[in-house]
TORPA-4810 file (N, C-alpha, C, O; in nm, 3 decimals):
<nodes>
NODE_1_6.615_5.921_6.477_6.699_5.885_6.589_6.611_5.826_6.698_6.505_5.882_6.727_X
NODE_2_6.650_5.715_6.760_6.570_5.656_6.867_6.564_5.748_6.988_6.656_5.827_7.011_X
NODE_3_6.457_5.738_7.065_6.432_5.824_7.181_6.545_5.820_7.284_6.580_5.926_7.335_X
NODE_4_6.604_5.704_7.319_6.708_5.702_7.423_6.832_5.783_7.385_6.900_5.833_7.474_X
NODE_5_6.865_5.798_7.257_6.984_5.871_7.215_6.961_6.022_7.222_7.058_6.098_7.229_X
NODE_6_6.837_6.067_7.220_6.808_6.211_7.223_6.835_6.274_7.359_6.877_6.389_7.364_X
NODE_7_6.814_6.203_7.467_6.832_6.259_7.601_6.977_6.304_7.624_6.998_6.416_7.669_X
NODE_8_7.077_6.219_7.596_7.215_6.267_7.616_7.248_6.383_7.522_7.322_6.474_7.561_X
NODE_9_7.194_6.382_7.400_7.220_6.490_7.306_7.159_6.620_7.358_7.222_6.725_7.349_X
NODE_10_7.037_6.614_7.410_6.973_6.733_7.466_7.051_6.786_7.585_7.067_6.907_7.601_X
NODE_11_7.099_6.697_7.668_7.178_6.737_7.785_7.308_6.806_7.741_7.347_6.908_7.798_X
NODE_12_7.373_6.750_7.640_7.495_6.809_7.587_7.467_6.947_7.529_7.542_7.041_7.555_X
NODE_13_7.362_6.961_7.451_7.327_7.090_7.391_7.287_7.192_7.498_7.321_7.310_7.486_X
NODE_14_7.217_7.148_7.601_7.180_7.239_7.710_7.305_7.289_7.782_7.315_7.407_7.813_X
NODE_15_7.400_7.200_7.807_7.526_7.239_7.872_7.606_7.335_7.786_7.662_7.432_7.836_X
NODE_16_7.611_7.308_7.656_7.681_7.396_7.564_7.613_7.533_7.560_7.682_7.635_7.555_X
NODE_17_7.483_7.536_7.560_7.410_7.663_7.562_7.438_7.743_7.687_7.456_7.864_7.681_X
NODE_18_7.443_7.675_7.802_7.474_7.742_7.928_7.616_7.799_7.925_7.639_7.911_7.970_X
NODE_19_7.710_7.722_7.873_7.848_7.767_7.863_7.859_7.892_7.775_7.927_7.988_7.810_X
NODE_20_7.792_7.890_7.663_7.794_8.005_7.573_7.723_8.125_7.635_7.768_8.239_7.617_X
NODE_21_7.615_8.103_7.706_7.539_8.212_7.768_7.619_8.281_7.877_7.601_8.401_7.899_X
NODE_22_7.706_8.209_7.946_7.785_8.268_8.053_7.918_8.321_8.004_8.001_8.364_8.084_X
NODE_23_7.940_8.320_7.875_8.062_8.374_7.820_8.171_8.271_7.801_8.272_8.300_7.736_X
NODE_24_8.154_8.153_7.856_8.252_8.047_7.838_8.384_8.073_7.907_8.481_8.000_7.885_X
NODE_25_8.389_8.175_7.991_8.515_8.210_8.055_8.502_8.201_8.206_8.393_8.213_8.262_X
NODE_26_8.614_8.181_8.268_8.621_8.184_8.412_8.713_8.300_8.448_8.824_8.310_8.396_X
NODE_27_8.667_8.386_8.536_8.750_8.500_8.577_8.873_8.450_8.650_8.867_8.348_8.718_X
NODE_28_8.985_8.521_8.637_9.104_8.480_8.709_9.081_8.488_8.860_9.002_8.570_8.907_X
NODE_29_9.149_8.403_8.932_9.138_8.403_9.078_9.187_8.536_9.132_9.264_8.606_9.066_X
NODE_30_9.144_8.570_9.251_9.190_8.693_9.314_9.342_8.687_9.328_9.398_8.583_9.360_X
NODE_31_9.405_8.799_9.305_9.551_8.805_9.315_9.593_8.797_9.461_9.527_8.853_9.548_X
NODE_32_9.703_8.728_9.488_9.753_8.725_9.626_9.803_8.864_9.665_9.832_8.945_9.578_X
NODE_33_9.814_8.892_9.795_9.861_9.024_9.836_10.005_9.049_9.794_10.084_8.956_9.779_X
NODE_34_10.038_9.176_9.777_10.175_9.215_9.742_10.268_9.183_9.859_10.233_9.204_9.975_X
NODE_35_10.386_9.133_9.827_10.486_9.101_9.928_10.613_9.177_9.894_10.669_9.161_9.785_X
NODE_36_10.659_9.259_9.986_10.780_9.336_9.965_10.901_9.246_9.988_10.917_9.186_10.094_X
NODE_37_10.987_9.238_9.885_11.107_9.154_9.894_11.224_9.237_9.944_11.248_9.348_9.898_X
NODE_38_11.296_9.180_10.039_11.411_9.251_10.094_11.538_9.166_10.084_11.633_9.187_10.158_X
NODE_39_11.537_9.072_9.992_11.654_8.987_9.970_11.740_9.041_9.857_11.713_9.149_9.804_X
NODE_40_11.842_8.967_9.820_11.932_9.011_9.712_11.869_8.990_9.574_11.777_8.910_9.559_X
NODE_41_11.921_9.063_9.473_11.874_9.038_9.336_11.924_8.903_9.288_12.016_8.847_9.348_X
NODE_42_11.867_8.850_9.182_11.773_8.915_9.089_11.632_8.917_9.146_11.594_8.833_9.228_X
NODE_43_11.554_9.013_9.099_11.415_9.029_9.139_11.328_9.018_9.015_11.334_9.105_8.927_X
NODE_44_11.250_8.914_9.007_11.159_8.895_8.893_11.041_8.992_8.904_11.011_9.042_9.012_X
NODE_45_10.977_9.016_8.793_10.855_9.096_8.793_10.742_9.012_8.852_10.727_8.896_8.814_X
NODE_46_10.662_9.068_8.943_10.549_8.992_8.997_10.451_8.953_8.886_10.416_9.036_8.803_X
NODE_47_10.408_8.829_8.886_10.313_8.781_8.785_10.174_8.840_8.811_10.107_8.886_8.719_X
NODE_48_10.133_8.837_8.937_10.004_8.895_8.975_10.025_9.041_9.011_10.012_9.081_9.127_X
NODE_49_10.056_9.121_8.911_10.099_9.259_8.933_9.990_9.350_8.989_10.022_9.454_9.046_X
NODE_50_9.865_9.314_8.974_9.758_9.405_9.017_9.769_9.438_9.165_9.742_9.551_9.204_X
NODE_51_9.808_9.342_9.249_9.824_9.369_9.393_9.936_9.470_9.417_9.924_9.557_9.503_X
NODE_52_10.044_9.458_9.342_10.157_9.549_9.356_10.124_9.688_9.303_10.169_9.788_9.358_X
NODE_53_10.047_9.694_9.196_10.004_9.822_9.140_9.922_9.897_9.245_9.944_10.016_9.269_X
NODE_54_9.830_9.828_9.306_9.746_9.891_9.410_9.827_9.927_9.533_9.807_10.033_9.592_X
NODE_55_9.920_9.839_9.572_10.006_9.866_9.689_10.089_9.992_9.667_10.120_10.063_9.763_X
NODE_56_10.125_10.020_9.542_10.202_10.139_9.509_10.115_10.265_9.505_10.165_10.375_9.483_X
NODE_57_9.984_10.249_9.526_9.894_10.363_9.522_9.856_10.406_9.382_9.815_10.520_9.359_X
NODE_58_9.871_10.313_9.287_9.840_10.343_9.148_9.712_10.271_9.106_9.672_10.172_9.167_X
NODE_59_9.650_10.322_9.002_9.527_10.264_8.948_9.561_10.166_8.836_9.631_10.204_8.741_X
NODE_60_9.514_10.041_8.845_9.534_9.950_8.731_9.466_10.008_8.607_9.352_10.055_8.613_X
NODE_61_9.537_10.004_8.495_9.486_10.060_8.371_9.479_9.950_8.265_9.547_9.849_8.278_X
NODE_62_9.400_9.968_8.162_9.387_9.864_8.059_9.523_9.832_7.996_9.603_9.921_7.967_X
NODE_63_9.546_9.706_7.976_9.670_9.660_7.912_9.682_9.722_7.774_9.586_9.722_7.696_X
NODE_64_9.800_9.775_7.743_9.823_9.833_7.612_9.792_9.981_7.602_9.807_10.039_7.495_X
NODE_65_9.748_10.044_7.711_9.720_10.187_7.709_9.850_10.263_7.681_9.949_10.241_7.750_X
NODE_66_9.850_10.352_7.584_9.972_10.421_7.544_9.960_10.573_7.554_10.038_10.645_7.492_X
NODE_67_9.865_10.621_7.628_9.840_10.764_7.643_9.957_10.834_7.711_10.010_10.784_7.810_X
NODE_68_9.998_10.948_7.659_10.097_11.037_7.720_10.228_10.965_7.756_10.266_10.962_7.873_X
NODE_69_10.298_10.907_7.658_10.418_10.826_7.688_10.540_10.910_7.726_10.561_11.020_7.676_X
NODE_70_10.620_10.854_7.815_10.750_10.910_7.855_10.840_10.791_7.887_10.796_10.694_7.948_X
NODE_71_10.964_10.799_7.845_11.058_10.688_7.861_11.172_10.730_7.953_11.230_10.837_7.938_X
NODE_72_11.204_10.643_8.050_11.315_10.664_8.142_11.406_10.542_8.133_11.359_10.429_8.138_X
NODE_73_11.536_10.566_8.118_11.633_10.456_8.119_11.682_10.438_8.262_11.740_10.530_8.321_X
NODE_74_11.659_10.321_8.317_11.694_10.289_8.456_11.810_10.191_8.459_11.805_10.085_8.397_X
NODE_75_11.915_10.227_8.531_12.025_10.135_8.555_12.039_10.117_8.706_12.026_10.212_8.783_X
NODE_76_12.065_9.994_8.744_12.078_9.960_8.886_12.204_9.877_8.905_12.232_9.786_8.827_X
NODE_77_12.279_9.909_9.009_12.397_9.831_9.046_12.390_9.806_9.196_12.371_9.898_9.276_X
NODE_78_12.406_9.680_9.233_12.412_9.640_9.373_12.549_9.579_9.396_12.586_9.480_9.333_X
NODE_79_12.625_9.639_9.488_12.763_9.595_9.517_12.846_9.589_9.388_12.928_9.498_9.371_X
NODE_80_12.824_9.684_9.300_12.901_9.693_9.177_12.852_9.606_9.063_12.903_9.617_8.951_X
NODE_81_12.755_9.521_9.088_12.702_9.431_8.985_12.572_9.483_8.926_12.485_9.530_9.000_X
NODE_82_12.559_9.476_8.794_12.434_9.524_8.732_12.315_9.435_8.768_12.327_9.313_8.781_X
NODE_83_12.201_9.498_8.784_12.075_9.429_8.812_11.985_9.445_8.691_11.966_9.557_8.642_X
NODE_84_11.930_9.336_8.643_11.839_9.340_8.528_11.703_9.392_8.574_11.645_9.342_8.670_X
NODE_85_11.653_9.492_8.503_11.516_9.538_8.523_11.430_9.445_8.437_11.445_9.444_8.315_X
NODE_86_11.341_9.368_8.500_11.273_9.261_8.425_11.170_9.311_8.324_11.114_9.420_8.337_X
NODE_87_11.147_9.228_8.225_11.039_9.253_8.129_10.904_9.239_8.199_10.890_9.161_8.293_X
NODE_88_10.809_9.314_8.154_10.670_9.307_8.199_10.651_9.344_8.346_10.555_9.300_8.410_X
NODE_89_10.742_9.424_8.398_10.725_9.480_8.532_10.604_9.573_8.528_10.595_9.660_8.442_X
NODE_90_10.511_9.554_8.621_10.391_9.637_8.623_10.284_9.593_8.525_10.190_9.668_8.498_X
NODE_91_10.299_9.472_8.471_10.202_9.420_8.374_10.138_9.293_8.430_10.209_9.200_8.467_X
NODE_92_10.007_9.290_8.437_9.934_9.173_8.484_9.855_9.118_8.366_9.745_9.163_8.336_X
NODE_93_9.914_9.021_8.299_9.850_8.964_8.179_9.725_8.885_8.212_9.632_8.879_8.131_X
NODE_94_9.721_8.822_8.329_9.602_8.744_8.367_9.477_8.830_8.372_9.368_8.786_8.337_X
NODE_95_9.494_8.954_8.416_9.380_9.043_8.434_9.374_9.153_8.329_9.286_9.238_8.334_X
NODE_96_9.468_9.151_8.234_9.475_9.247_8.123_9.481_9.391_8.173_9.411_9.479_8.123_X
NODE_97_9.568_9.413_8.274_9.589_9.548_8.326_9.739_9.574_8.338_9.821_9.483_8.337_X
NODE_98_9.771_9.703_8.348_9.910_9.743_8.366_9.914_9.866_8.457_9.814_9.936_8.474_X
NODE_99_10.031_9.890_8.514_10.054_10.013_8.589_10.093_10.121_8.490_10.140_10.092_8.381_X
NODE_100_10.074_10.245_8.528_10.118_10.357_8.445_10.269_10.350_8.427_10.321_10.400_8.327_X
NODE_101_10.342_10.291_8.522_10.487_10.270_8.513_10.510_10.121_8.491_10.470_10.039_8.573_X
NODE_102_10.576_10.087_8.380_10.594_9.946_8.347_10.710_9.930_8.248_10.763_10.027_8.195_X
NODE_103_10.746_9.805_8.225_10.851_9.775_8.126_10.793_9.684_8.018_10.697_9.611_8.041_X
NODE_104_10.856_9.690_7.902_10.817_9.601_7.791_10.917_9.488_7.775_10.883_9.381_7.725_X
NODE_105_11.042_9.512_7.816_11.149_9.414_7.796_11.255_9.435_7.904_11.233_9.510_7.999_X
NODE_106_11.370_9.370_7.890_11.477_9.379_7.989_11.583_9.484_7.953_11.696_9.476_8.001_X
NODE_107_11.549_9.580_7.871_11.645_9.681_7.824_11.678_9.787_7.929_11.776_9.860_7.912_X
NODE_108_11.600_9.795_8.036_11.616_9.902_8.134_11.530_10.023_8.102_11.531_10.122_8.175_X
NODE_109_11.456_10.016_7.992_11.365_10.125_7.957_11.235_10.108_8.037_11.168_10.006_8.030_X
NODE_110_11.203_10.211_8.113_11.081_10.213_8.194_10.985_10.309_8.127_11.019_10.424_8.098_X
NODE_111_10.867_10.261_8.102_10.765_10.340_8.033_10.667_10.400_8.132_10.623_10.333_8.226_X
NODE_112_10.633_10.526_8.110_10.521_10.592_8.177_10.418_10.612_8.068_10.436_10.694_7.977_X
NODE_113_10.310_10.539_8.077_10.203_10.548_7.976_10.069_10.537_8.047_10.044_10.440_8.119_X
NODE_114_9.984_10.636_8.027_9.851_10.631_8.084_9.826_10.744_8.181_9.907_10.836_8.196_X
NODE_115_9.711_10.736_8.246_9.668_10.839_8.341_9.758_10.840_8.465_9.787_10.736_8.523_X
NODE_116_9.800_10.960_8.504_9.878_10.975_8.627_10.027_10.962_8.609_10.100_10.958_8.709_X
NODE_117_10.076_10.953_8.486_10.218_10.935_8.462_10.305_11.051_8.506_10.426_11.034_8.524_X
NODE_118_10.245_11.168_8.524_10.325_11.285_8.562_10.362_11.286_8.710_10.448_11.364_8.750_X
NODE_119_10.300_11.201_8.791_10.327_11.202_8.935_10.395_11.075_8.986_10.424_11.066_9.105_X
NODE_120_10.420_10.978_8.901_10.479_10.851_8.945_10.621_10.873_8.994_10.700_10.944_8.932_X
NODE_121_10.652_10.812_9.109_10.784_10.829_9.170_10.868_10.702_9.159_10.818_10.594_9.127_X
NODE_122_10.997_10.718_9.185_11.088_10.604_9.187_11.046_10.505_9.294_11.056_10.384_9.274_X
NODE_123_10.999_10.554_9.407_10.950_10.466_9.513_10.831_10.382_9.468_10.821_10.265_9.504_X
NODE_124_10.741_10.442_9.389_10.627_10.366_9.337_10.672_10.260_9.237_10.614_10.152_9.232_X
NODE_125_10.774_10.290_9.158_10.828_10.191_9.066_10.876_10.068_9.144_10.843_9.955_9.109_X
NODE_126_10.953_10.090_9.250_11.002_9.978_9.329_10.889_9.906_9.403_10.897_9.786_9.425_X
NODE_127_10.783_9.978_9.441_10.666_9.915_9.503_10.595_9.824_9.403_10.553_9.714_9.438_X
NODE_128_10.582_9.870_9.278_10.522_9.788_9.172_10.608_9.663_9.149_10.556_9.556_9.118_X
NODE_129_10.737_9.678_9.164_10.833_9.566_9.148_10.830_9.475_9.271_10.866_9.358_9.262_X
NODE_130_10.786_9.529_9.385_10.784_9.450_9.508_10.920_9.439_9.574_10.949_9.340_9.641_X
NODE_131_11.005_9.540_9.554_11.140_9.541_9.608_11.154_9.655_9.709_11.116_9.769_9.681_X
NODE_132_11.208_9.623_9.826_11.228_9.726_9.928_11.320_9.836_9.874_11.428_9.809_9.822_X
NODE_133_11.274_9.961_9.889_11.351_10.077_9.847_11.314_10.192_9.938_11.204_10.247_9.928_X
NODE_134_11.404_10.228_10.026_11.377_10.337_10.118_11.464_10.323_10.242_11.517_10.216_10.270_X
NODE_135_11.478_10.432_10.314_11.560_10.430_10.433_11.705_10.397_10.404_11.775_10.341_10.488_X
NODE_136_11.751_10.431_10.284_11.888_10.403_10.244_11.911_10.260_10.197_12.025_10.220_10.175_X
NODE_137_11.803_10.183_10.181_11.814_10.042_10.142_11.757_10.016_10.003_11.665_10.083_9.957_X
NODE_138_11.816_9.918_9.938_11.761_9.859_9.817_11.774_9.709_9.834_11.885_9.656_9.844_X
NODE_139_11.660_9.640_9.838_11.664_9.496_9.864_11.727_9.470_9.999_11.679_9.520_10.101_X
NODE_140_11.834_9.391_10.001_11.899_9.355_10.127_12.021_9.440_10.160_12.088_9.415_10.261_X
NODE_141_12.052_9.539_10.078_12.171_9.622_10.101_12.128_9.759_10.152_12.045_9.827_10.091_X
NODE_142_12.186_9.800_10.264_12.148_9.926_10.328_12.268_10.017_10.351_12.278_10.082_10.455_X
NODE_143_12.358_10.022_10.254_12.473_10.112_10.268_12.510_10.171_10.133_12.510_10.103_10.030_X
NODE_144_12.541_10.298_10.136_12.593_10.364_10.017_12.493_10.387_9.906_12.532_10.390_9.790_X
NODE_145_12.365_10.403_9.938_12.266_10.427_9.833_12.286_10.564_9.771_12.287_10.666_9.840_X
NODE_146_12.303_10.566_9.639_12.316_10.690_9.563_12.223_10.679_9.442_12.225_10.580_9.369_X
NODE_147_12.143_10.782_9.422_12.053_10.788_9.306_12.087_10.914_9.228_12.098_11.023_9.285_X
NODE_148_12.103_10.898_9.097_12.128_11.011_9.009_12.017_11.016_8.903_11.974_10.914_8.850_X
NODE_149_11.972_11.137_8.876_11.874_11.161_8.770_11.940_11.253_8.668_11.981_11.364_8.700_X
NODE_150_11.951_11.206_8.546_12.017_11.281_8.439_12.156_11.327_8.481_12.200_11.436_8.445_X
NODE_151_12.226_11.241_8.557_12.363_11.267_8.598_12.380_11.343_8.728_12.491_11.347_8.782_X
NODE_152_12.275_11.403_8.779_12.283_11.481_8.903_12.235_11.397_9.021_12.132_11.330_9.014_X
NODE_153_12.311_11.402_9.131_12.273_11.329_9.252_12.141_11.383_9.305_12.122_11.504_9.316_X
NODE_154_12.049_11.292_9.338_11.918_11.330_9.390_11.935_11.363_9.539_11.979_11.279_9.617_X
NODE_155_11.900_11.485_9.576_11.906_11.528_9.715_11.779_11.485_9.787_11.672_11.476_9.726_X
NODE_156_11.790_11.460_9.915_11.674_11.423_9.993_11.635_11.277_9.971_11.720_11.192_9.947_X
NODE_157_11.506_11.251_9.979_11.454_11.115_9.969_11.444_11.073_9.822_11.359_11.126_9.749_X
NODE_158_11.528_10.979_9.776_11.524_10.941_9.634_11.395_10.871_9.593_11.362_10.867_9.474_X
NODE_159_11.322_10.814_9.689_11.197_10.748_9.652_11.092_10.848_9.605_10.996_10.810_9.538_X
NODE_160_11.110_10.977_9.639_11.016_11.081_9.597_11.047_11.137_9.459_10.973_11.222_9.410_X
NODE_161_11.155_11.093_9.395_11.191_11.142_9.262_11.079_11.112_9.164_11.039_10.997_9.146_X
NODE_162_11.027_11.216_9.099_10.923_11.198_8.997_10.991_11.156_8.868_11.075_11.228_8.814_X
NODE_163_10.953_11.040_8.818_11.019_10.984_8.700_10.997_11.069_8.575_11.081_11.070_8.486_X
NODE_164_10.887_11.138_8.567_10.858_11.222_8.450_10.962_11.334_8.435_10.980_11.388_8.326_X
NODE_165_11.030_11.368_8.544_11.128_11.477_8.542_11.266_11.432_8.496_11.359_11.513_8.495_X
NODE_166_11.282_11.305_8.459_11.415_11.254_8.421_11.409_11.171_8.293_11.304_11.119_8.255_X
NODE_167_11.522_11.162_8.229_11.538_11.073_8.113_11.620_10.951_8.153_11.600_10.841_8.100_X
NODE_168_11.715_10.970_8.248_11.795_10.858_8.297_11.795_10.861_8.449_11.803_10.967_8.511_X
NODE_169_11.786_10.742_8.507_11.796_10.727_8.653_11.893_10.614_8.679_11.880_10.504_8.625_X
NODE_170_11.991_10.644_8.764_12.096_10.548_8.799_12.088_10.525_8.950_12.098_10.620_9.028_X
NODE_171_12.069_10.399_8.991_12.059_10.363_9.132_12.177_10.272_9.165_12.198_10.169_9.101_X
NODE_172_12.253_10.312_9.267_12.368_10.231_9.311_12.362_10.217_9.462_12.329_10.311_9.534_X
NODE_173_12.395_10.097_9.507_12.397_10.070_9.651_12.506_9.967_9.678_12.534_9.880_9.596_X
NODE_174_12.565_9.980_9.798_12.669_9.883_9.839_12.799_9.917_9.782_12.897_9.847_9.806_X
</nodes>
């Protein structure tokens, strides 16, 4: 090979070596801060969930962690209309992490999987979702909030309901 053709080849190989040495990957950008939504449904699952997981006071855990599973069926109605609980709520695929409280699909099944699942509250679930829940409000509706766990009305502050203590949670407002 003539000498002038070797220089670009060496440069290409050096660049390829540097790329391989650094892992060839670029870390995802920092997640934007969590923003609490107080508008009407539907409410999508936050894509950059890690900010919402931290805002809820939870520790991001490795994606796919299935330790100590518990399933809660969540139904929500706002002004008599059903609200879809979105798929991948509490899941940050960009960073390969999930919250201990998360969903796999839109069935309304909420999974508690991982460390700390015994203390997760309904308020933390809505914080991970980024939806206002408290003071008698859900999203933009602040009248007639009723929460039932396994058919019994939750007394006191419903955001403090520990999800591990229930199999079904029904939230109605308006």
